[in-house]
MIVO-162059 format. One line per field, with one value per residue: residue number from 0; x, y, z of N, C-alpha, C, O in turn. Coordinates in pm, 1 decimal, m for minus. Layout:
<atoms>
pos NUM;...
n.c1 X;...
n.c2 Y;...
n.c3 Z;...
ca.c1 X;...
ca.c2 Y;...
ca.c3 Z;...
c.c1 X;...
c.c2 Y;...
c.c3 Z;...
o.c1 X;...
o.c2 Y;...
o.c3 Z;...
</atoms>
This chain:
<atoms>
pos 0;1;2;3;4;5;6;7;8;9;10;11;12;13;14;15;16;17;18;19;20;21;22;23;24;25;26;27;28;29;30;31;32;33;34;35;36;37;38;39;40;41;42;43;44;45;46;47;48;49;50;51;52;53;54;55;56;57;58;59;60;61;62;63;64;65;66;67;68;69;70;71;72;73;74;75;76;77;78;79;80;81;82;83;84;85;86;87;88;89;90;91;92;93;94;95;96;97;98;99;100;101;102;103;104;105;106;107;108;109;110;111;112;113;114;115;116;117;118;119;120;121;122;123;124;125;126;127;128;129;130;131;132;133;134;135;136;137;138;139;140;141;142;143;144;145;146;147;148;149;150;151;152;153;154;155;156;157;158;159;160;161;162;163;164;165;166;167;168;169;170;171;172;173;174;175;176;177;178;179;180;181;182;183;184;185;186
n.c1 m1927.3;m1790.5;m1480.5;m1220.3;m1114.3;m876.2;m932.9;m943.6;m1059.1;m1317.0;m1662.0;m1685.9;m1735.0;m1559.6;m1315.6;m1287.6;m1263.4;m1024.9;m851.0;m879.9;m786.4;m556.7;m397.7;m98.5;m4.0;283.0;442.0;615.6;630.9;728.4;559.0;319.9;423.3;496.8;244.4;130.2;310.8;264.5;m10.2;0.2;147.8;m34.4;m220.9;m117.2;m187.6;m455.8;m737.0;m703.2;m919.7;m1033.9;m854.7;m863.2;m1125.0;m1102.0;m928.7;m955.9;m1008.5;m767.2;m598.2;m689.2;m645.9;m369.6;m249.2;m263.9;m71.9;173.0;491.0;695.3;572.2;460.5;685.9;743.4;543.1;390.6;332.5;70.6;m51.5;m36.5;m207.9;m448.3;m481.1;m517.6;m770.9;m925.1;m1180.2;m1204.6;m981.2;m741.0;m683.8;m415.8;m163.9;107.1;135.4;77.3;286.2;492.5;445.1;532.7;808.7;874.2;834.8;1043.1;1262.4;1219.3;1275.0;1551.0;1635.7;1568.8;1753.4;1990.7;1960.4;1849.9;1581.0;1301.7;1191.0;1402.8;1563.3;1391.5;1300.4;1539.3;1592.1;1470.6;1592.6;1474.9;1263.4;948.3;891.0;768.6;532.2;363.9;99.1;m183.7;m394.7;m490.6;m447.8;m222.5;m11.5;277.6;315.8;535.4;875.3;1220.0;1332.7;1156.7;1211.1;1476.5;1448.4;1283.0;1452.8;1652.7;1506.7;1429.7;1680.6;1733.8;1567.3;1290.2;958.5;716.5;745.8;760.7;842.6;609.4;440.8;604.2;605.9;337.6;328.3;503.7;351.2;125.0;235.4;332.3;588.7;612.3;435.4;156.8;m90.3;m344.4;m275.4;m481.9;m620.9;m747.0;m580.6;m325.8;m149.1;m163.7;m27.5
n.c2 m3742.9;m3483.8;m3315.0;m3286.4;m2976.6;m2718.3;m2564.1;m2283.6;m2176.0;m2264.6;m2222.1;m1981.1;m1895.2;m1759.2;m1766.3;m2046.9;m2117.9;m1986.2;m2122.4;m2386.1;m2368.2;m2206.0;m2134.6;m2224.3;m2354.5;m2409.7;m2124.7;m1990.6;m1793.4;m1469.5;m1242.4;m1319.2;m1380.9;m1124.5;m1004.7;m1154.2;m1083.2;m806.1;m800.8;m934.4;m747.0;m539.3;m663.5;m662.4;m618.9;m646.5;m861.9;m1150.0;m1206.4;m958.6;m839.2;m1025.3;m999.4;m759.1;m802.8;m809.3;m540.0;m431.9;m538.2;m401.3;m132.3;m125.9;m170.1;m445.2;m548.1;m488.3;m463.3;m323.6;m96.3;5.7;74.4;320.7;493.4;809.6;1115.2;1195.7;955.8;821.9;981.4;931.3;662.0;681.2;781.1;575.1;380.2;109.5;m24.9;m79.4;208.8;323.4;534.6;486.6;214.3;216.6;379.5;208.5;m2.8;100.3;148.6;m114.6;m234.1;m116.4;m221.3;m486.5;m504.1;m461.3;m691.7;m877.4;m806.3;m877.8;m1155.3;m1272.2;m1346.2;m1282.8;m1507.0;m1697.1;m1582.9;m1578.2;m1844.2;m1964.4;m1956.9;m2181.0;m2387.8;m2434.4;m2610.0;m2685.0;m2646.4;m2888.9;m2905.1;m3058.4;m3015.6;m3074.1;m2910.3;m2591.6;m2382.7;m2450.8;m2377.0;m2174.1;m1814.3;m1698.5;m1784.8;m1887.5;m1889.7;m1722.2;m1491.3;m1447.4;m1413.1;m1187.4;m998.2;m987.6;m896.1;m642.0;m523.6;m495.8;m294.4;m327.9;m271.6;m307.5;m579.8;m758.9;m1036.9;m1194.1;m1122.5;m1211.9;m1487.6;m1552.3;m1495.2;m1694.9;m1921.0;m1878.0;m1883.7;m2134.7;m2195.9;m2303.4;m2576.3;m2557.5;m2668.1;m2839.4;m3168.6;m3344.9;m3227.3;m3217.5;m3092.0;m3114.3;m3323.9;m3272.5;m3041.7
n.c3 m33.2;155.1;114.9;358.2;485.5;566.4;876.6;894.9;668.3;632.3;570.7;436.8;112.7;m64.4;74.4;90.8;m180.3;m243.1;m70.9;m172.8;m435.7;m452.8;m213.9;m66.3;m287.6;m475.1;m601.7;m864.0;m1045.8;m1122.1;m1147.7;m1018.5;m766.9;m686.0;m668.2;m454.8;m251.8;m223.8;m160.6;85.0;231.4;247.1;401.4;654.8;988.1;945.4;861.5;650.0;486.0;442.6;265.3;58.9;m36.7;m165.3;m366.0;m654.2;m700.2;m611.1;m808.9;m1035.9;m958.8;m918.6;m1170.0;m1252.8;m1086.8;m1203.2;m1158.2;m1281.6;m1383.6;m1146.0;m1000.3;m1097.2;m1024.7;m965.2;m771.9;m837.4;m910.7;m667.5;m515.1;m650.2;m589.5;m315.9;m310.7;m394.6;m313.0;m333.2;m253.4;14.5;171.2;258.3;313.8;382.8;319.5;47.5;m48.6;27.5;m144.1;m385.9;m334.0;m277.5;m525.0;m666.8;m524.6;m579.6;m852.2;m842.6;m709.6;m904.0;m1099.7;m973.0;m911.8;m1134.0;m1121.3;m906.4;m802.9;m804.6;m609.6;m372.4;m345.4;m309.2;m41.0;60.9;m63.1;m311.0;m274.5;m134.3;215.3;435.6;671.0;954.3;1077.6;1279.0;1329.8;1215.4;1393.1;1525.0;1370.6;1335.6;1375.0;1277.4;1193.4;1258.5;1000.6;852.4;990.7;912.5;632.8;628.9;747.0;550.2;326.9;421.1;446.0;181.9;109.2;121.6;251.5;518.7;558.8;777.2;993.1;1037.4;823.5;616.3;671.2;626.9;355.3;265.6;325.6;161.3;m95.4;m120.3;m31.8;210.2;336.7;503.4;524.0;702.8;820.4;772.6;570.3;237.6;56.7;152.5;66.3;m202.2;m264.6
ca.c1 m1861.5;m1716.5;m1339.1;m1178.6;m1035.6;m820.1;m1040.4;m947.8;m1132.0;m1449.7;m1778.9;m1688.7;m1708.8;m1440.5;m1203.6;m1275.0;m1211.3;m883.1;m783.7;m883.9;m721.8;m433.9;m315.6;m3.7;44.7;410.7;438.7;751.2;614.0;762.0;443.6;229.8;492.9;484.7;106.0;114.1;389.2;196.0;m135.0;36.6;186.8;m157.8;m293.0;m56.9;m277.9;m595.0;m763.1;m678.7;m1046.1;m1051.5;m773.5;m911.8;m1247.2;m1064.4;m819.5;m977.4;m992.3;m622.9;m541.6;m724.2;m582.3;m224.4;m207.6;m244.9;52.3;287.7;591.2;774.7;494.0;444.3;813.3;749.7;425.3;420.5;244.2;m67.7;m101.2;m54.1;m330.9;m564.8;m495.2;m572.2;m913.5;m989.9;m1248.0;m1201.3;m860.3;m708.5;m624.0;m316.1;m54.6;234.3;137.3;83.8;425.2;574.7;426.9;620.2;948.1;891.8;849.5;1179.0;1352.7;1192.0;1351.9;1693.3;1658.2;1566.3;1882.0;2096.6;1937.5;1780.1;1437.0;1268.1;1167.4;1532.0;1604.3;1307.8;1299.4;1672.2;1588.4;1421.3;1657.5;1380.7;1167.5;861.5;904.5;642.3;502.0;264.6;10.4;m317.5;m491.9;m428.4;m409.1;m90.1;89.2;338.9;295.6;664.1;977.5;1354.7;1354.0;1085.6;1288.3;1594.1;1403.5;1236.5;1571.3;1718.9;1421.7;1440.7;1814.6;1727.9;1480.3;1147.2;884.3;600.4;780.4;800.1;850.2;475.3;399.4;685.4;561.2;209.3;366.6;559.8;238.8;39.2;304.4;375.3;725.2;590.9;303.9;93.2;m224.5;m361.1;m241.9;m605.3;m679.0;m728.1;m475.9;m195.5;m64.3;m171.7;73.1
ca.c2 m3705.0;m3359.3;m3322.4;m3208.9;m2857.8;m2645.7;m2499.6;m2138.4;m2130.4;m2325.3;m2139.1;m1864.0;m1949.0;m1695.6;m1825.9;m2187.5;m2123.1;m1946.8;m2236.7;m2504.1;m2347.7;m2127.0;m2126.5;m2332.5;m2407.0;m2343.8;m2018.6;m1954.2;m1683.7;m1342.8;m1151.2;m1366.4;m1363.9;m983.5;m982.5;m1208.7;m1003.3;m678.7;m827.1;m965.5;m624.0;m465.8;m738.0;m637.8;m555.4;m671.5;m1003.2;m1184.5;m1200.2;m818.3;m819.1;m1115.8;m941.2;m642.5;m843.7;m762.7;m394.3;m408.1;m567.1;m290.3;m8.5;m136.9;m213.3;m591.1;m570.3;m474.3;m398.5;m230.3;28.7;53.5;133.4;458.7;572.6;944.8;1170.5;1197.1;817.9;794.7;1050.0;860.4;539.5;719.7;810.2;453.4;310.8;m34.3;m83.0;m30.0;338.7;352.9;602.2;418.8;87.9;251.1;419.8;88.1;m81.7;159.2;117.5;m259.7;m263.0;m76.3;m320.6;m610.7;m495.8;m476.5;m834.1;m946.0;m779.6;m951.7;m1300.1;m1306.4;m1345.1;m1281.5;m1647.4;m1758.7;m1526.3;m1616.2;m1989.9;m2004.7;m1970.4;m2315.6;m2478.3;m2457.6;m2715.0;m2644.2;m2708.6;m2956.8;m2920.7;m3163.5;m2966.8;m3133.3;m2801.5;m2468.1;m2295.6;m2493.0;m2316.4;m2053.8;m1687.8;m1673.9;m1884.9;m1832.2;m1866.7;m1600.2;m1381.5;m1426.3;m1357.5;m1051.8;m914.2;m969.0;m809.0;m504.8;m477.3;m465.5;m178.9;m359.2;m219.1;m387.0;m720.5;m819.5;m1182.7;m1252.7;m1100.9;m1301.4;m1626.0;m1563.9;m1500.7;m1828.2;m2015.0;m1852.2;m1916.1;m2273.4;m2217.7;m2391.2;m2640.3;m2554.6;m2727.5;m2939.8;m3299.9;m3409.4;m3150.1;m3282.2;m3022.4;m3138.9;m3403.8;m3219.5;m2936.9
ca.c3 91.7;140.4;149.4;475.4;454.1;680.2;950.9;882.5;549.3;625.2;595.5;349.0;m21.1;m120.5;147.4;52.7;m317.0;m233.8;m8.2;m258.9;m564.8;m452.9;m92.4;m46.1;m415.1;m505.2;m702.2;m907.9;m1140.7;m1057.9;m1141.3;m913.7;m638.7;m648.2;m624.1;m319.1;m157.9;m200.4;m86.7;223.9;301.5;276.3;503.3;786.1;1083.4;907.2;832.7;510.3;410.3;404.0;144.6;m45.1;m93.9;m244.3;m454.7;m792.1;m698.3;m604.8;m940.5;m1125.6;m911.7;m929.1;m1303.4;m1251.4;m1010.2;m1292.0;m1073.4;m1361.7;m1385.0;m1008.5;m958.6;m1147.9;m985.0;m919.4;m668.3;m886.6;m901.6;m524.2;m472.2;m704.9;m510.5;m184.7;m329.6;m444.3;m202.9;m356.2;m195.0;148.8;142.6;360.0;242.1;407.5;244.5;m94.7;m73.3;40.5;m265.8;m488.3;m300.3;m289.8;m668.2;m702.5;m465.4;m652.3;m977.0;m808.4;m682.0;m1033.8;m1164.9;m904.2;m908.4;m1258.4;m1093.9;m764.2;m769.7;m771.8;m480.3;m258.0;m333.1;m263.5;105.3;93.6;m159.0;m421.5;m239.2;m23.1;346.5;463.8;812.7;981.4;1182.4;1275.7;1334.6;1166.2;1505.2;1570.9;1282.8;1393.6;1303.5;1212.9;1223.7;1238.2;857.7;811.1;1051.6;828.3;504.5;658.7;768.5;421.8;244.8;474.8;409.9;38.9;88.0;129.6;366.6;561.6;539.3;903.6;991.1;1026.4;684.0;533.3;688.4;556.2;214.6;243.2;325.6;45.5;m220.2;m117.8;16.0;324.6;331.9;635.1;524.0;807.7;764.6;729.1;460.0;107.4;m18.0;214.9;m22.3;m339.0;m284.9
c.c1 m1775.1;m1572.2;m1311.1;m1088.5;m978.6;m930.4;m1052.9;m1035.3;m1279.0;m1560.1;m1789.2;m1648.0;m1583.8;m1314.6;m1180.3;m1218.5;m1062.0;m801.5;m771.0;m799.3;m584.3;m343.0;m225.9;47.2;176.0;400.5;582.8;749.6;635.9;643.6;348.1;294.0;482.1;344.3;86.3;189.7;316.9;65.6;m105.3;78.6;63.7;m237.3;m240.7;m152.7;m425.5;m615.5;m742.2;m806.2;m1073.9;m976.7;m828.3;m1037.1;m1217.7;m959.9;m837.4;m963.8;m844.2;m558.9;m568.0;m648.3;m431.0;m179.5;m173.9;m113.0;176.0;395.2;679.2;704.0;488.6;570.8;824.6;625.6;469.3;317.6;97.8;m128.4;m125.7;m183.2;m454.6;m587.2;m556.5;m721.3;m993.6;m1049.3;m1245.4;m1080.1;m845.6;m627.0;m531.1;m193.3;78.2;245.3;142.2;226.1;518.7;562.9;519.1;765.9;974.6;906.8;991.0;1281.3;1340.0;1274.3;1501.3;1726.4;1658.7;1698.9;1991.6;2083.3;1872.2;1629.4;1416.4;1246.7;1297.3;1580.8;1524.4;1307.4;1436.1;1677.4;1541.2;1478.3;1563.1;1281.0;1079.9;896.0;769.4;627.6;394.4;176.8;m128.3;m425.0;m422.8;m383.5;m273.1;22.4;148.7;302.8;422.9;762.0;1115.3;1384.6;1281.4;1152.4;1405.9;1555.9;1358.6;1354.4;1642.0;1637.8;1433.1;1575.3;1817.6;1626.4;1331.0;1087.6;764.1;623.5;836.7;791.5;713.4;420.9;474.8;638.2;427.0;232.8;420.1;449.2;156.8;103.4;365.5;520.0;723.7;449.8;249.2;m52.7;m229.5;m335.3;m365.9;m673.3;m649.4;m615.4;m334.4;m102.1;m67.9;m60.7;207.2
c.c2 m3581.0;m3376.0;m3237.6;m3094.5;m2798.6;m2562.8;m2349.7;m2090.5;m2172.1;m2224.1;m2014.3;m1910.7;m1888.0;m1753.8;m1969.5;m2201.3;m2087.8;m2063.1;m2353.3;m2489.8;m2281.5;m2148.1;m2248.6;m2396.7;m2335.9;m2248.4;m1980.8;m1837.6;m1549.2;m1246.6;m1191.4;m1356.9;m1219.1;m953.2;m1032.8;m1125.6;m873.4;m700.4;m859.1;m839.7;m539.0;m533.7;m708.4;m559.0;m577.5;m821.4;m1028.0;m1173.6;m1057.1;m790.4;m902.2;m1060.3;m822.9;m675.8;m793.9;m611.5;m357.3;m430.9;m451.8;m162.7;m9.0;m201.3;m362.1;m630.3;m573.5;m393.3;m301.4;m94.9;89.7;123.1;280.6;541.6;707.3;990.6;1169.1;1056.9;780.3;857.7;979.3;728.5;568.5;752.0;686.4;373.1;158.3;m104.1;m34.2;96.7;381.6;408.3;530.2;289.2;112.6;293.0;299.6;1.5;m31.3;127.0;m32.7;m301.1;m228.0;m177.2;m455.2;m615.9;m514.8;m621.5;m912.6;m925.5;m866.9;m1103.7;m1355.1;m1314.8;m1335.4;m1424.3;m1716.5;m1711.1;m1587.3;m1767.7;m2044.3;m2024.9;m2109.3;m2419.7;m2523.9;m2570.4;m2666.8;m2719.1;m2769.6;m2975.6;m3026.2;m3122.0;m3029.3;m3026.0;m2672.0;m2375.6;m2333.8;m2434.2;m2193.3;m1929.3;m1649.2;m1780.8;m1819.2;m1805.3;m1741.5;m1477.1;m1344.7;m1363.1;m1212.6;m955.7;m884.9;m877.5;m663.3;m443.5;m433.7;m355.7;m205.8;m305.0;m309.2;m536.5;m778.3;m970.8;m1249.4;m1237.6;m1197.3;m1446.1;m1648.8;m1572.2;m1639.8;m1933.8;m2001.0;m1901.4;m2056.3;m2297.1;m2307.7;m2447.4;m2646.5;m2596.6;m2827.9;m3077.4;m3374.5;m3340.4;m3218.8;m3217.9;m3056.2;m3216.1;m3356.9;m3118.7;m2986.8
c.c3 68.5;187.3;273.1;430.0;582.1;745.5;930.0;767.0;547.5;657.6;511.0;210.2;m86.1;m57.5;103.3;m88.3;m318.8;m176.6;m106.4;m385.4;m559.7;m332.5;m77.9;m173.3;m448.6;m624.4;m735.5;m1006.7;m1070.9;m1046.0;m1029.8;m775.4;m591.7;m598.7;m481.6;m216.4;m123.5;m123.6;59.4;299.0;334.6;387.2;643.4;875.6;1054.5;887.3;683.9;427.6;363.9;274.0;29.4;m113.9;m184.6;m351.8;m597.8;m801.4;m692.0;m741.6;m1037.4;m1087.0;m932.8;m1060.7;m1308.0;m1182.9;m1100.4;m1218.3;m1151.0;m1371.5;m1244.9;m960.0;m999.4;m1114.3;m930.0;m816.6;m711.1;m876.3;m754.5;m475.2;m526.1;m628.9;m373.5;m191.2;m370.0;m328.6;m217.7;m297.3;m50.8;128.3;255.9;288.6;260.7;326.8;94.4;m131.5;m66.6;m84.6;m376.6;m457.7;m308.4;m435.9;m714.8;m649.7;m536.6;m780.4;m951.5;m778.9;m813.1;m1108.6;m1104.5;m917.9;m1035.9;m1242.1;m943.3;m716.2;m728.3;m635.9;m365.5;m236.7;m292.4;m112.5;149.4;m4.5;m269.6;m397.5;m124.5;105.8;380.4;614.5;830.6;1098.9;1167.9;1271.6;1295.4;1278.3;1563.1;1485.6;1350.6;1312.8;1229.4;1259.5;1213.6;1090.5;810.0;871.8;960.6;694.2;523.0;672.2;635.6;330.2;290.3;437.7;263.3;6.3;92.6;259.1;394.8;536.7;669.4;893.3;976.1;884.5;592.9;548.9;618.9;405.6;178.9;237.5;196.8;m83.6;m219.8;m79.4;139.8;312.0;474.0;628.2;638.2;745.5;716.1;612.3;326.8;26.5;33.1;123.2;m167.4;m366.6;m237.7
o.c1 m1696.8;m1545.6;m1369.8;m998.9;m1027.1;m1010.8;m1161.6;m1081.1;m1356.9;m1553.4;m1892.5;m1537.0;m1510.2;m1218.6;m1066.2;m1134.5;m983.1;m695.5;m663.6;m746.5;m503.9;m224.3;m273.3;133.2;179.6;356.4;661.1;855.2;569.5;629.9;300.8;225.5;461.0;327.0;31.7;139.4;309.2;35.2;m178.4;48.6;59.2;m312.7;m312.9;m193.1;m511.1;m520.1;m761.1;m800.8;m1131.4;m1029.7;m838.3;m1052.5;m1298.5;m909.4;m742.9;m912.6;m800.2;m475.0;m479.0;m593.4;m371.4;m83.1;m69.5;m51.4;269.9;390.8;732.5;769.2;509.6;562.7;904.9;606.3;569.4;227.6;9.9;m244.2;m224.6;m259.5;m555.1;m701.7;m636.6;m790.0;m1116.3;m976.7;m1280.5;m1075.3;m928.0;m516.0;m566.1;m127.1;154.0;351.2;205.6;280.4;613.0;660.5;576.4;839.2;1085.4;982.9;1051.2;1375.0;1437.9;1335.2;1570.2;1832.5;1739.6;1749.4;2074.7;2183.6;1842.7;1556.2;1502.2;1280.1;1300.6;1633.4;1582.4;1313.4;1446.6;1759.2;1568.3;1419.1;1570.6;1220.7;1131.5;926.0;666.0;701.2;340.0;179.2;m183.0;m533.2;m310.1;m290.0;m215.1;139.1;77.1;264.0;418.4;734.6;1126.2;1454.1;1338.4;1150.9;1431.8;1622.6;1392.2;1354.3;1685.6;1694.2;1444.7;1583.1;1894.7;1602.0;1252.0;1155.3;715.7;531.8;944.4;739.2;702.7;361.0;416.0;631.3;405.8;164.9;385.6;453.4;123.9;35.0;442.0;569.4;820.5;355.9;290.3;m130.8;m129.9;m370.1;m355.7;m773.3;m540.2;m560.1;m235.5;13.1;16.5;m7.2;306.4
o.c2 m3575.3;m3443.1;m3131.0;m3112.7;m2825.9;m2499.4;m2294.1;m1976.2;m2119.2;m2151.3;m1947.3;m1960.8;m1958.0;m1786.5;m2009.9;m2287.8;m2152.3;m2097.1;m2411.7;m2588.7;m2298.6;m2176.4;m2362.2;m2484.6;m2212.9;m2286.4;m1944.2;m1788.6;m1519.0;m1177.2;m1106.0;m1327.9;m1192.9;m883.8;m961.6;m1100.4;m835.5;m625.1;m815.3;m826.0;m474.3;m467.9;m727.6;m447.4;m532.4;m898.8;m938.3;m1135.3;m1037.0;m725.7;m854.5;m1073.3;m789.3;m586.4;m741.4;m560.2;m263.5;m352.1;m410.4;m94.0;94.9;m277.9;m401.4;m731.4;m649.8;m270.3;m206.7;9.5;209.8;221.1;355.4;649.4;718.7;915.5;1143.7;1042.1;714.4;794.7;968.4;688.9;490.5;750.4;692.0;306.0;86.4;m226.9;42.7;93.0;466.2;337.6;514.4;258.1;36.3;248.3;289.3;m60.8;m110.2;82.7;m74.0;m392.6;m301.6;m214.2;m528.1;m717.8;m578.1;m670.2;m1003.6;m1017.6;m922.6;m1173.3;m1474.4;m1293.0;m1374.6;m1458.4;m1786.8;m1789.5;m1642.1;m1814.3;m2157.9;m2102.4;m2151.1;m2525.6;m2637.7;m2620.6;m2612.8;m2838.5;m2707.5;m3052.1;m3077.5;m3184.0;m3036.4;m3047.4;m2645.7;m2297.6;m2258.3;m2440.9;m2117.2;m1938.8;m1575.8;m1856.7;m1706.6;m1709.0;m1662.4;m1369.9;m1227.1;m1270.8;m1125.8;m846.4;m772.5;m790.8;m572.6;m325.9;m345.5;m326.8;m114.4;m293.9;m378.9;m609.3;m837.8;m1024.9;m1351.7;m1331.0;m1257.2;m1519.5;m1753.9;m1647.8;m1695.3;m2024.8;m2100.3;m1954.5;m2091.3;m2409.0;m2377.8;m2374.4;m2730.3;m2564.0;m2894.2;m3099.9;m3459.1;m3390.2;m3271.7;m3281.8;m3029.7;m3176.6;m3397.5;m3111.5;m2914.2
o.c3 m26.3;287.0;291.2;347.6;691.9;677.2;945.7;767.8;468.3;756.7;513.3;192.2;m155.6;m127.3;80.9;m112.9;m387.8;m229.0;m120.9;m436.3;m651.3;m348.3;m77.4;m168.0;m450.4;m732.8;m647.9;m1046.7;m971.8;m945.3;m954.8;m677.4;m473.3;m498.5;m397.3;m107.0;m6.6;m31.0;148.3;417.6;439.2;458.9;741.2;842.8;1130.6;895.7;601.8;310.7;256.9;183.7;m83.6;m235.4;m271.2;m419.8;m656.7;m900.9;m758.5;m785.1;m1111.6;m1173.1;m961.5;m1062.9;m1359.9;m1216.5;m1077.7;m1216.4;m1093.1;m1367.9;m1227.4;m885.9;m943.7;m1170.6;m859.3;m779.0;m628.7;m837.4;m722.4;m402.0;m455.9;m606.9;m322.1;m89.1;m378.5;m255.2;m124.1;m291.3;m1.3;75.3;338.2;212.7;165.0;272.5;21.6;m232.5;m145.1;m126.3;m451.7;m546.2;m342.5;m467.1;m793.0;m720.3;m551.8;m813.0;m1031.5;m817.9;m831.1;m1173.0;m1176.2;m933.8;m1043.0;m1338.5;m864.1;m602.7;m627.3;m556.8;m271.8;m122.9;m246.3;m62.8;261.9;m25.6;m316.0;m492.3;m26.7;104.5;356.0;676.7;732.8;1205.2;1057.9;1216.9;1337.2;1259.8;1641.2;1524.3;1415.7;1196.4;1130.7;1352.5;1165.1;1058.3;734.8;811.3;935.0;647.5;442.4;615.6;611.0;263.3;207.9;402.2;225.5;m110.9;69.3;361.3;305.5;498.5;671.7;795.9;908.5;831.2;502.9;450.3;558.4;336.1;74.6;154.6;131.9;m171.1;m309.7;m93.3;169.4;280.4;554.2;717.7;667.2;629.5;627.2;560.6;306.1;m62.9;m35.3;105.0;m247.3;m477.2;m245.6
</atoms>
């Protein structure tokens, strides 16, 4: 018998694998949190599957999301990224990735880790919702509004409330798996 999965992922093997293995699993590792944050910023205005299909290309293009390196990217690196057909070639988002890496480092200095900072918004415990259908999930919440505002105040770009909520879902800060999904109680 096949396990019930959230409706948004059904029918695409890449989506299903992402759902089954990653989405909603609590992430506390700063390197992986940065990767998710950057991928979510690139997703703004696009579908997640578009980004997911290019994820390995993003990893290669952005030095495995090494934020310490990215914080020092220069004009030549930006131009090479703009020529890379394997990623989303948006100058504003590429520039935002660099400034976000710089802001990320500042948060690490202040809080010892980005994980401590971001998970502090949920008292280090995932919020657990109880939606029967994925379409009932909100696009943003008052909490994602607050986090977005704080990130922007700290110099982050492309971190609107909807992007932040998607980040929260992806990194397990909030459990938005459908209550009937096999992953709901796993995460």
